[in-house]
C-alpha positions as CSV (number, residue, x, y, z in Angstrom):
1,M,13.0,11.4,-17.1
2,K,14.4,12.0,-20.7
3,K,14.4,8.3,-21.5
4,I,10.8,8.6,-20.3
5,I,9.2,11.4,-22.2
6,I,11.0,10.3,-25.0
7,L,9.5,6.5,-24.8
8,V,5.5,8.0,-24.3
9,F,6.6,10.7,-27.1
10,A,7.6,7.5,-29.5
11,A,4.0,5.5,-27.8
12,S,1.8,9.0,-29.1
13,M,3.5,8.8,-32.4
14,I,2.7,5.6,-33.2
15,F,-0.7,5.9,-32.2
16,S,-1.0,9.4,-33.5
17,C,0.5,7.3,-37.3
18,S,-1.9,4.5,-37.1
19,K,-5.0,7.2,-37.5
20,T,-4.7,8.1,-39.9
21,D,-7.7,6.5,-41.8
22,N,-10.4,5.7,-39.6
23,S,-12.6,4.4,-41.5
24,K,-10.7,0.3,-42.8
25,V,-11.6,-2.3,-40.4
26,L,-9.3,-3.5,-38.5
27,A,-11.8,-7.0,-37.9
28,T,-14.7,-8.7,-38.6
29,I,-17.0,-10.8,-35.8
30,D,-19.4,-12.3,-38.5
31,N,-21.6,-9.5,-39.5
32,E,-19.4,-7.2,-36.6
33,K,-16.6,-4.3,-36.9
34,I,-14.0,-2.5,-35.3
35,T,-12.7,0.0,-37.3
36,I,-9.1,1.4,-36.7
37,E,-11.4,4.2,-35.2
38,E,-12.7,2.0,-32.6
39,F,-9.7,0.1,-32.1
40,N,-7.8,4.1,-31.1
41,K,-10.4,5.4,-29.2
42,D,-10.0,2.8,-27.1
43,L,-6.4,2.1,-27.1
44,D,-6.6,6.0,-26.0
45,K,-8.2,5.3,-22.7
46,I,-5.1,3.3,-21.5
47,P,-3.2,4.6,-18.9
48,V,0.2,6.9,-20.1
49,N,2.2,4.5,-18.1
50,M,0.7,1.3,-19.8
51,K,0.9,2.7,-23.1
52,M,4.3,0.9,-24.4
53,I,2.8,-2.8,-23.6
54,V,0.4,-2.3,-26.4
55,A,3.2,-0.1,-28.8
56,T,4.5,-3.1,-29.8
57,Q,3.1,-5.5,-32.6
58,S,1.8,-8.1,-30.0
59,G,0.5,-6.0,-27.4
60,K,-1.5,-4.1,-30.0
61,K,-2.9,-8.0,-31.3
62,N,-3.4,-9.1,-27.4
63,Y,-5.4,-6.1,-26.9
64,L,-7.7,-6.5,-29.7
65,D,-8.1,-9.8,-28.6
66,K,-9.6,-8.4,-25.6
67,M,-11.7,-6.3,-27.6
68,I,-12.6,-9.1,-29.6
69,I,-13.5,-11.6,-26.5
70,K,-15.2,-8.3,-24.8
71,K,-17.9,-8.0,-27.9
72,L,-18.7,-11.5,-28.0
73,L,-19.8,-11.6,-24.7
74,L,-21.7,-8.5,-25.4
75,R,-23.4,-10.4,-27.6
76,E,-24.1,-13.4,-25.0
77,A,-25.3,-11.2,-22.6
78,K,-28.0,-9.3,-25.2
79,K,-29.3,-13.1,-26.5
80,E,-29.8,-13.5,-22.6
81,N,-31.9,-10.2,-22.3
82,I,-29.3,-9.6,-19.0
83,E,-29.8,-5.3,-19.0
84,K,-33.5,-6.4,-18.5
85,E,-32.9,-9.0,-15.3
86,K,-34.4,-8.1,-11.7
87,E,-30.6,-8.4,-10.4
88,F,-29.0,-6.7,-13.0
89,Q,-31.4,-3.3,-13.0
90,D,-31.0,-3.6,-8.8
91,R,-27.6,-2.9,-9.4
92,L,-27.4,-0.4,-12.9
93,N,-29.7,1.8,-10.0
94,E,-27.0,1.3,-7.0
95,I,-24.2,2.3,-9.5
96,K,-26.4,5.1,-10.6
97,E,-27.3,6.5,-6.9
98,Q,-23.0,6.1,-6.2
99,L,-22.6,7.5,-9.0
100,V,-24.7,10.3,-8.7
101,L,-23.3,11.0,-4.9
102,E,-19.8,11.0,-5.5
103,T,-20.4,13.8,-8.6
104,L,-22.9,15.5,-6.0
105,L,-20.4,16.1,-4.0
106,K,-17.5,16.6,-6.4
107,K,-19.4,19.8,-7.3
108,K,-20.2,20.6,-3.7
109,I,-17.4,20.3,-2.0
110,N,-13.6,21.7,-3.1
111,L,-11.4,18.3,-3.0
112,D,-8.6,20.7,-4.4
113,S,-8.5,22.3,-0.5
114,Q,-6.0,25.6,-0.9
115,I,-3.9,24.5,1.9
116,T,-1.2,27.5,1.9
117,E,2.2,27.0,2.8
118,E,1.6,28.9,6.3
119,D,-1.2,26.3,7.1
120,M,1.1,23.9,6.4
121,K,4.0,25.1,8.9
122,K,1.7,26.0,11.3
123,Y,0.3,21.9,11.5
124,Y,4.3,20.9,11.5
125,E,5.0,23.4,14.6
126,K,2.1,22.2,16.6
127,N,2.7,18.9,15.8
128,K,6.1,18.6,15.9
129,E,6.4,15.7,18.5
130,T,4.8,12.9,16.4
131,F,7.7,13.6,13.8
132,K,10.2,13.2,16.1
133,R,13.2,10.1,15.2
134,E,13.8,8.3,18.0
135,R,17.9,7.8,19.1
136,E,19.4,5.7,15.6
137,I,22.7,3.4,15.8
138,N,24.4,2.1,13.5
139,T,26.5,-0.9,13.8
140,R,28.5,-3.8,12.5
141,H,28.4,-7.5,12.8
142,I,30.3,-11.0,12.6
143,L,27.9,-13.8,12.1
144,L,29.0,-17.5,13.2
145,N,27.4,-20.7,12.6
146,T,28.8,-21.9,16.0
147,E,29.9,-20.0,19.8
148,E,33.0,-22.1,19.5
149,E,33.4,-19.8,16.1
150,A,32.5,-17.1,17.9
151,R,34.8,-17.5,20.9
152,Q,37.7,-17.2,18.3
153,I,36.8,-14.6,16.4
154,K,36.6,-12.6,19.8
155,D,39.9,-13.8,20.7
156,K,41.1,-12.2,17.8
157,L,39.1,-8.9,18.0
158,A,41.6,-8.6,21.7
159,K,44.6,-9.1,19.8
160,G,43.8,-6.4,17.8
161,E,42.6,-7.2,14.1
162,D,40.3,-5.2,12.8
163,F,36.4,-6.1,13.1
164,A,35.4,-5.0,8.9
165,E,37.8,-7.5,7.6
166,L,37.2,-10.4,10.0
167,A,33.6,-10.7,9.2
168,R,34.5,-10.1,5.7
169,R,37.0,-13.7,5.7
170,Y,34.5,-15.2,8.8
171,S,31.0,-14.0,9.0
172,I,28.3,-16.2,7.2
173,D,26.2,-13.1,6.9
174,P,26.3,-13.2,2.2
175,S,26.6,-9.5,2.4
176,A,29.4,-9.3,4.8
177,K,32.3,-9.6,1.9
178,A,31.0,-6.4,0.7
179,S,29.9,-4.3,3.7
180,G,32.1,-5.3,6.2
181,G,28.9,-6.9,8.0
182,E,27.5,-2.8,8.7
183,I,24.3,-3.1,8.7
184,G,23.7,1.1,8.8
185,F,21.6,3.3,11.0
186,H,18.7,2.2,12.8
187,P,16.1,3.1,15.4
188,K,14.8,0.3,17.7
189,G,12.4,-1.3,17.0
190,S,13.5,-2.9,13.4
191,L,15.5,-5.9,13.8
192,L,15.9,-8.8,15.9
193,P,15.3,-7.8,19.2
194,E,17.7,-9.8,20.7
195,Y,20.8,-8.4,18.4
196,E,18.8,-4.8,19.2
197,D,19.2,-5.0,22.9
198,A,22.4,-5.9,23.0
199,A,23.8,-3.1,20.4
200,F,21.3,-0.5,22.5
201,K,23.0,-1.4,25.5
202,L,26.8,0.2,23.6
203,K,27.8,3.3,24.6
204,K,30.2,3.8,23.5
205,V,31.2,4.0,19.1
206,G,34.3,1.3,18.6
207,Q,32.5,-0.9,21.9
208,T,32.0,-4.3,21.1
209,S,29.3,-7.1,22.5
210,G,29.5,-10.0,23.8
211,I,28.3,-13.3,22.1
212,V,24.4,-12.7,21.1
213,K,22.5,-15.5,20.1
214,T,19.8,-15.3,17.5
215,K,17.8,-17.7,15.0
216,F,20.5,-16.4,12.8
217,G,23.2,-17.8,14.7
218,Y,25.4,-16.0,17.2
219,H,26.1,-12.6,16.4
220,I,29.4,-10.0,18.3
221,I,28.3,-7.0,17.1
222,K,30.3,-3.2,17.0
223,L,28.5,0.6,17.7
224,E,29.9,1.9,14.4
225,G,28.0,5.5,15.0
226,I,25.1,7.4,16.8
227,K,22.5,9.4,16.0
228,P,21.0,11.5,18.9
229,P,17.6,11.7,18.9
230,S,16.1,14.4,16.2
231,Y,13.3,15.7,14.0
232,V,12.7,15.2,10.1
233,P,12.7,17.9,8.3
234,Y,9.5,20.5,7.0
235,E,10.4,19.9,3.4
236,E,10.9,15.6,4.2
237,V,7.2,16.3,5.9
238,K,5.3,18.7,3.7
239,D,3.2,16.8,1.1
240,Y,1.8,14.2,3.6
241,I,1.2,17.3,5.9
242,K,-0.8,19.1,3.3
243,Q,-2.6,15.6,2.1
244,K,-3.6,16.0,5.9
245,L,-4.2,19.3,5.8
246,A,-6.7,18.6,2.5
247,Q,-8.7,16.1,4.4
248,E,-9.5,17.4,7.3
249,K,-11.2,20.2,4.8
250,Q,-12.6,18.2,3.0
251,T,-14.3,16.3,5.9
252,Q,-15.3,19.3,7.4
253,A,-17.2,20.9,4.1
254,L,-19.3,17.9,4.3
255,E,-20.0,18.0,7.2
256,K,-21.3,21.1,7.0
257,Y,-22.5,20.4,4.4
258,I,-24.9,17.8,5.5
259,T,-26.0,19.2,8.4
260,D,-26.9,21.9,6.6
261,L,-29.1,19.8,4.5
262,K,-30.5,18.3,7.0
263,Q,-31.3,22.0,9.1
264,S,-32.5,23.4,5.9
265,A,-35.3,19.8,5.0
266,K,-38.4,19.0,7.6
267,I,-37.7,15.5,8.5
268,T,-39.7,13.4,11.0
269,I,-39.1,9.5,12.0
270,N,-41.7,7.0,13.8
271,E,-39.7,6.2,16.2
272,D,-41.8,2.9,17.2
273,L,-42.4,1.9,13.7
274,L,-38.2,1.8,13.3
275,K,-38.2,-0.3,16.0
276,D,-40.3,-3.1,14.6
277,A,-38.0,-2.4,11.2
278,R,-35.6,-5.5,10.2
279,P,-33.8,-7.0,7.4
280,E,-34.4,-9.7,5.7
281,V,-32.5,-13.2,6.8
282,P,-31.8,-15.5,4.3
283,E,-33.2,-19.3,5.6
284,K,-29.5,-21.1,5.8
285,Q,-27.8,-18.1,8.4
286,E,-31.6,-18.2,10.2
287,K,-30.4,-21.4,10.6
288,T,-26.7,-21.4,11.2
289,E,-27.5,-18.7,13.8
290,K,-30.5,-20.6,15.9
291,T,-27.9,-23.7,15.5
292,D,-25.3,-21.0,17.6
293,T,-27.7,-19.6,20.0
294,Q,-27.5,-23.5,22.2
295,P,-25.7,-24.0,24.4
296,K,-22.6,-25.1,24.6
297,P,-20.6,-28.1,26.8
298,E,-18.2,-26.1,28.1
299,K,-14.7,-27.8,27.5
300,K,-12.1,-28.1,30.5
301,T,-8.8,-26.9,30.2
302,E,-5.5,-27.9,32.0
303,P,-3.7,-24.8,33.4
304,A,-1.0,-23.5,32.0
305,A,2.4,-24.6,32.7
306,K,4.1,-22.0,35.3
307,N,7.6,-20.7,34.0
308,K,10.1,-22.4,36.0
C-alpha cells in the first residue's frame, strides 16, 4: 500500500512540476497550438491508477500523439460539417436526453442510500440460508497414465507406503511434486464429475478410493479432511448485503417517484389509435420476414438411438 501511495505521489509531483509555465507551446499542428496547460488538463482527466503509464517520457509522448490525432480528426469532421448532419443531431439529442434523465434521477433519488449495520444484520439473519456453505472435502490424489500403473500404486499403498510420497514420485499431475497430490477443500460441483463422485463417497479421513478414470488418466483419491455444512460469516458478506439493500432502496425510491409523477399528471391514451401504430420496417428486414413466413418442407429425422 505504501508503495502505491509513493508512486501516485511521484506521479503527481511529475505533473505538478510540468505546470510551471502554462503559456509554453508543447506542439503545433499547422497553425493550431497545444500548450502545456491544455496537455496537463487532459492528463488530469486520467484515472489515478493509469497516471503512472504516462509518467515516463515515452508515455507522455504517446499521449501527446493521441491528442494530435484527435485534433486532426476533429478538424476533418469540421470540414465535413458533421455536426450539421441529421444523423449526428438525432444521436446528439438521444445522448442529451439520456444525460438529462440520469442527472434528474441522481438529484431526486439518493443513490447513496443510508444502510445501517442493523439493516444489514437483519437481512443476513432473514436470508441466512442463501449464505450456507455445503459440505466440503479436502482430497489428495495420484494421477497415472494407465490402469496397470494405478494397480501397482494401489499395491504399494496396501503395503503401507506413504500416499503423499508416492504422489510426488509417480503422479503425472504437474503440481504433485510440490503438493504431494493435495487438491485442497472443494464443494460438490467444482471438480470433474467422475472424480467428485468417487471422492464424496469416502466417509472417513484417511480412506482411499479405488481406481477412478477421467479424461486426464487414472486417479487414486485419498480423503484428507471434511468441513461440515456451515454459514458464511456475516463479516465476509456485509459489503454484498449493503450493496444489495442499497439497490433495493434505489429501486423502491425510483418506482415511488415515477408513480407520484403519473398521479400528478393528467394522462390520456387513445387506445384505438395505438392499435394502428407500427414502427417502420427497413426494406431488407421486411423481405427477410416475408421469406421466413413461407412454409418449409418437413425434415425427416432418424429415431434416436436407444441406450443399450
